[in-house]
Backbone as CSV, one residue per row, in Angstrom:
resi,resn,N_x,N_y,N_z,CA_x,CA_y,CA_z,C_x,C_y,C_z
1,UNK,-116.312,75.452,-93.099,-117.295,75.545,-92.033,-116.971,76.765,-91.170
2,UNK,-117.995,77.400,-90.676,-117.817,78.615,-89.892,-117.781,78.308,-88.414
3,UNK,-117.125,79.199,-87.690,-117.145,79.142,-86.241,-118.594,79.344,-85.799
4,UNK,-119.127,78.479,-84.943,-120.543,78.584,-84.575,-120.884,79.806,-83.737
5,UNK,-119.887,80.479,-83.206,-120.163,81.602,-82.316,-120.283,82.912,-83.088
6,UNK,-121.429,83.138,-83.688,-121.728,84.385,-84.395,-123.078,84.898,-83.913
7,UNK,-123.277,86.194,-84.082,-124.565,86.794,-83.730,-125.015,87.678,-84.890
8,UNK,-126.307,87.625,-85.160,-126.883,88.401,-86.257,-127.296,89.777,-85.742
9,UNK,-126.856,90.808,-86.425,-127.233,92.172,-86.039,-128.667,92.502,-86.431
10,UNK,-129.228,91.727,-87.341,-130.587,91.972,-87.809,-131.629,91.364,-86.868
11,UNK,-131.490,90.064,-86.564,-132.515,89.386,-85.758,-132.035,88.976,-84.375
12,UNK,-130.726,89.070,-84.112,-130.186,88.719,-82.806,-129.907,87.239,-82.618
13,UNK,-130.113,86.437,-83.652,-129.865,84.990,-83.544,-128.393,84.729,-83.285
14,UNK,-128.127,83.799,-82.376,-126.760,83.418,-82.074,-126.562,81.981,-82.526
15,UNK,-125.568,81.752,-83.352,-125.308,80.414,-83.858,-124.360,80.439,-85.025
16,UNK,-124.355,79.352,-85.760,-123.455,79.204,-86.902,-124.100,79.782,-88.156
17,UNK,-123.367,80.610,-88.906,-123.923,81.121,-90.163,-123.964,80.032,-91.227
18,UNK,-124.748,80.255,-92.254,-124.783,79.318,-93.378,-124.263,80.027,-94.609
19,UNK,-123.792,79.245,-95.570,-123.295,79.789,-96.830,-124.378,79.706,-97.896
20,UNK,-124.549,80.793,-98.639,-125.461,80.777,-99.775,-124.713,81.285,-101.003
21,UNK,-125.129,80.824,-102.155,-124.514,81.255,-103.416,-125.055,82.610,-103.826
22,UNK,-124.196,83.394,-104.458,-124.650,84.666,-105.020,-125.494,84.360,-106.244
23,UNK,-126.478,85.185,-106.524,-127.363,84.942,-107.653,-128.418,83.909,-107.294
24,UNK,-129.276,83.590,-108.251,-130.330,82.615,-107.997,-130.246,81.459,-108.986
25,UNK,-130.803,80.338,-108.584,-130.821,79.171,-109.456,-131.642,79.443,-110.709
26,UNK,-132.748,80.174,-110.558,-133.613,80.493,-111.703,-132.842,81.306,-112.740
27,UNK,-132.055,82.273,-112.287,-131.239,83.068,-113.211,-130.234,82.178,-113.933
28,UNK,-129.578,81.301,-113.179,-128.593,80.405,-113.769,-129.236,79.465,-114.798
29,UNK,-130.374,78.889,-114.438,-131.076,77.981,-115.345,-131.520,78.707,-116.611
30,UNK,-132.068,79.909,-116.445,-132.503,80.704,-117.597,-131.326,81.027,-118.513
31,UNK,-130.205,81.378,-117.925,-128.992,81.676,-118.691,-128.570,80.463,-119.514
32,UNK,-128.597,79.281,-118.902,-128.241,78.047,-119.611,-129.205,77.774,-120.772
33,UNK,-130.494,77.900,-120.512,-131.495,77.590,-121.545,-131.387,78.541,-122.736
34,UNK,-131.362,79.834,-122.449,-131.284,80.825,-123.527,-129.997,80.652,-124.318
35,UNK,-128.889,80.461,-123.632,-127.609,80.301,-124.323,-127.585,79.016,-125.142
36,UNK,-128.163,77.930,-124.623,-128.196,76.665,-125.373,-129.020,76.807,-126.641
37,UNK,-130.126,77.533,-126.557,-130.961,77.755,-127.754,-130.191,78.547,-128.800
38,UNK,-129.518,79.600,-128.381,-128.734,80.415,-129.310,-127.552,79.608,-129.858
39,UNK,-126.891,78.850,-128.980,-125.716,78.073,-129.395,-126.084,76.968,-130.377
40,UNK,-127.301,76.442,-130.278,-127.719,75.374,-131.181,-127.750,75.853,-132.637
41,UNK,-128.010,77.134,-132.827,-128.069,77.654,-134.199,-126.788,78.379,-134.619
42,UNK,-125.839,78.514,-133.709,-124.587,79.181,-134.098,-123.384,78.336,-133.657
43,UNK,-122.796,78.658,-132.540,-121.612,77.926,-132.094,-121.758,77.494,-130.637
44,UNK,-121.311,76.283,-130.360,-121.424,75.737,-129.000,-120.439,76.398,-128.049
45,UNK,-119.508,77.173,-128.581,-118.545,77.880,-127.731,-119.238,78.908,-126.834
46,UNK,-120.458,79.296,-127.204,-121.221,80.243,-126.380,-121.526,79.677,-124.997
47,UNK,-121.469,78.351,-124.846,-121.787,77.732,-123.556,-120.719,78.000,-122.502
48,UNK,-119.622,78.635,-122.915,-118.592,79.009,-121.946,-119.139,80.045,-120.963
49,UNK,-119.980,80.950,-121.421,-120.522,82.007,-120.560,-121.373,81.444,-119.413
50,UNK,-122.376,80.579,-119.675,-123.130,80.054,-118.538,-122.286,79.131,-117.659
51,UNK,-121.317,78.451,-118.251,-120.425,77.615,-117.450,-119.618,78.481,-116.479
52,UNK,-119.142,79.612,-116.950,-118.407,80.542,-116.087,-119.300,81.059,-114.962
53,UNK,-120.560,81.351,-115.276,-121.497,81.824,-114.248,-121.762,80.737,-113.215
54,UNK,-121.898,79.492,-113.657,-122.106,78.381,-112.734,-120.907,78.217,-111.805
55,UNK,-119.713,78.313,-112.362,-118.500,78.212,-111.541,-118.420,79.374,-110.557
56,UNK,-118.766,80.568,-111.030,-118.784,81.748,-110.158,-119.726,81.535,-108.969
57,UNK,-120.936,81.047,-109.240,-121.902,80.822,-108.165,-121.415,79.758,-107.185
58,UNK,-120.755,78.733,-107.710,-120.298,77.632,-106.853,-119.118,78.037,-105.971
59,UNK,-118.320,78.982,-106.432,-117.119,79.344,-105.682,-117.235,80.639,-104.888
60,UNK,-118.264,81.429,-105.115,-118.444,82.689,-104.395,-119.681,82.616,-103.515
61,UNK,-119.475,82.155,-102.315,-120.575,82.018,-101.368,-120.475,83.126,-100.320
62,UNK,-121.602,83.451,-99.729,-121.674,84.500,-98.719,-122.202,83.881,-97.432
63,UNK,-121.574,84.214,-96.309,-122.050,83.747,-95.007,-123.212,84.634,-94.562
64,UNK,-124.326,84.001,-94.190,-125.516,84.728,-93.754,-126.088,84.086,-92.494
65,UNK,-126.966,84.792,-91.824,-127.664,84.267,-90.647,-128.523,83.085,-91.073
66,UNK,-128.494,82.020,-90.286,-129.267,80.837,-90.649,-130.774,81.032,-90.480
67,UNK,-131.191,82.063,-89.762,-132.634,82.310,-89.581,-133.203,83.322,-90.566
68,UNK,-132.559,84.496,-90.665,-133.156,85.577,-91.463,-132.402,85.859,-92.765
69,UNK,-131.307,85.138,-93.026,-130.487,85.306,-94.237,-129.816,86.674,-94.349
70,UNK,-129.680,87.379,-93.242,-128.994,88.673,-93.253,-127.483,88.455,-93.355
71,UNK,-126.826,89.342,-94.086,-125.369,89.293,-94.183,-124.704,89.980,-92.992
72,UNK,-125.510,90.603,-92.158,-124.986,91.369,-91.029,-124.766,90.470,-89.819
73,UNK,-123.716,89.641,-89.892,-123.355,88.766,-88.785,-121.953,89.117,-88.319
74,UNK,-121.735,89.006,-87.021,-120.423,89.307,-86.458,-120.050,88.197,-85.487
75,UNK,-118.757,88.016,-85.235,-118.351,87.014,-84.242,-118.906,87.379,-82.867
76,UNK,-119.389,86.379,-82.155,-119.967,86.615,-80.830,-118.909,87.056,-79.827
77,UNK,-117.646,86.718,-80.063,-116.593,87.104,-79.124,-115.985,88.473,-79.427
78,UNK,-116.543,89.189,-80.416,-116.087,90.555,-80.691,-116.681,91.481,-79.625
79,UNK,-116.107,92.675,-79.437,-116.660,93.591,-78.432,-118.154,93.887,-78.645
80,UNK,-118.536,94.144,-79.880,-119.951,94.434,-80.162,-120.803,93.187,-79.946
81,UNK,-120.289,92.022,-80.331,-121.009,90.768,-80.127,-121.235,90.480,-78.651
82,UNK,-120.187,90.674,-77.844,-120.304,90.465,-76.390,-121.322,91.414,-75.796
83,UNK,-121.298,92.645,-76.255,-122.251,93.650,-75.753,-123.688,93.246,-76.085
84,UNK,-123.924,92.778,-77.305,-125.270,92.344,-77.706,-125.734,91.147,-76.892
85,UNK,-124.830,90.198,-76.652,-125.178,89.013,-75.863,-125.503,89.409,-74.425
86,UNK,-124.683,90.309,-73.835,-124.945,90.759,-72.467,-126.287,91.468,-72.376
87,UNK,-126.599,92.306,-73.361,-127.883,93.018,-73.381,-129.035,92.041,-73.519
88,UNK,-128.859,91.044,-74.389,-129.896,90.038,-74.629,-130.157,89.209,-73.367
89,UNK,-129.083,88.856,-72.628,-129.215,88.033,-71.441,-129.800,88.805,-70.267
90,UNK,-129.576,90.125,-70.221,-130.094,90.925,-69.114,-131.580,91.235,-69.253
91,UNK,-132.131,91.027,-70.453,-133.564,91.293,-70.679,-134.392,90.128,-70.311
Protein backbone atom coordinates (compact mmCIF):
# COMPACT_ATOMS: atom_id res chain seq x y z
CA UNK A 1 0.00 0.00 0.00
CA UNK A 2 1.23 3.49 -0.79
CA UNK A 3 1.54 6.49 1.43
CA UNK A 4 -1.65 8.49 0.75
CA UNK A 5 0.22 11.79 0.58
CA UNK A 6 1.08 12.05 -3.13
CA UNK A 7 0.34 14.67 -5.75
CA UNK A 8 -0.05 14.16 -9.48
CA UNK A 9 2.03 16.44 -11.70
CA UNK A 10 -0.40 15.88 -14.57
CA UNK A 11 -3.80 16.69 -13.02
CA UNK A 12 -2.87 18.03 -9.56
CA UNK A 13 -4.87 15.38 -7.69
CA UNK A 14 -3.70 14.83 -4.14
CA UNK A 15 -4.23 11.40 -2.64
CA UNK A 16 -3.14 7.80 -2.65
CA UNK A 17 -1.81 6.34 -5.92
CA UNK A 18 -3.14 3.06 -7.27
CA UNK A 19 -1.20 0.13 -8.69
CA UNK A 20 -1.81 -1.08 -12.23
CA UNK A 21 -0.25 -4.00 -14.08
CA UNK A 22 2.03 -3.43 -17.03
CA UNK A 23 0.51 -4.61 -20.30
CA UNK A 24 -3.17 -5.27 -20.90
CA UNK A 25 -5.50 -8.12 -20.08
CA UNK A 26 -6.47 -8.42 -23.77
CA UNK A 27 -2.82 -8.94 -24.73
CA UNK A 28 -2.40 -11.55 -22.01
CA UNK A 29 -5.59 -13.39 -23.00
CA UNK A 30 -4.63 -13.33 -26.69
CA UNK A 31 -1.18 -14.69 -25.84
CA UNK A 32 -2.76 -17.57 -23.88
CA UNK A 33 -5.25 -18.42 -26.64
CA UNK A 34 -2.77 -18.35 -29.51
CA UNK A 35 -0.18 -20.31 -27.55
CA UNK A 36 -2.76 -22.91 -26.44
CA UNK A 37 -3.84 -23.45 -30.05
CA UNK A 38 -0.24 -23.91 -31.18
CA UNK A 39 0.60 -26.09 -28.15
CA UNK A 40 -2.37 -28.37 -28.82
CA UNK A 41 -0.76 -29.47 -32.08
CA UNK A 42 2.84 -29.58 -30.87
CA UNK A 43 4.03 -29.49 -27.26
CA UNK A 44 2.34 -28.23 -24.10
CA UNK A 45 5.70 -26.91 -22.91
CA UNK A 46 4.96 -23.81 -25.01
CA UNK A 47 2.53 -22.73 -22.26
CA UNK A 48 5.54 -21.68 -20.19
CA UNK A 49 5.76 -18.43 -22.21
CA UNK A 50 2.24 -17.11 -21.43
CA UNK A 51 2.61 -18.30 -17.84
CA UNK A 52 5.80 -16.24 -17.53
CA UNK A 53 3.98 -13.21 -18.98
CA UNK A 54 1.13 -13.65 -16.50
CA UNK A 55 3.60 -13.82 -13.61
CA UNK A 56 5.41 -10.76 -14.97
CA UNK A 57 2.16 -8.77 -15.09
CA UNK A 58 1.18 -9.87 -11.58
CA UNK A 59 4.51 -8.94 -10.03
CA UNK A 60 5.42 -5.76 -11.94
CA UNK A 61 2.93 -3.09 -11.03
CA UNK A 62 3.27 0.66 -11.53
CA UNK A 63 1.97 3.33 -9.15
CA UNK A 64 -0.23 5.84 -10.99
CA UNK A 65 -2.61 8.69 -10.16
CA UNK A 66 -6.00 7.33 -9.14
CA UNK A 67 -7.79 9.93 -11.31
CA UNK A 68 -5.86 10.30 -14.56
CA UNK A 69 -3.59 7.18 -14.48
CA UNK A 70 -0.47 9.33 -14.95
CA UNK A 71 2.82 7.88 -13.74
CA UNK A 72 3.96 11.38 -12.86
CA UNK A 73 3.24 11.33 -9.12
CA UNK A 74 5.48 12.64 -6.37
CA UNK A 75 5.29 12.60 -2.57
CA UNK A 76 3.31 15.58 -1.29
CA UNK A 77 5.94 16.23 1.39
CA UNK A 78 8.73 16.67 -1.19
CA UNK A 79 9.88 20.24 -1.93
CA UNK A 80 8.15 20.25 -5.32
CA UNK A 81 5.03 18.63 -3.84
CA UNK A 82 4.84 21.26 -1.07
CA UNK A 83 5.26 24.01 -3.64
CA UNK A 84 2.42 22.62 -5.79
CA UNK A 85 0.13 22.30 -2.77
CA UNK A 86 0.91 25.87 -1.64
CA UNK A 87 0.23 27.18 -5.16
CA UNK A 88 -3.01 25.18 -5.37
CA UNK A 89 -4.21 26.47 -1.97
CA UNK A 90 -3.40 30.11 -2.76
CA UNK A 91 -5.59 30.04 -5.90
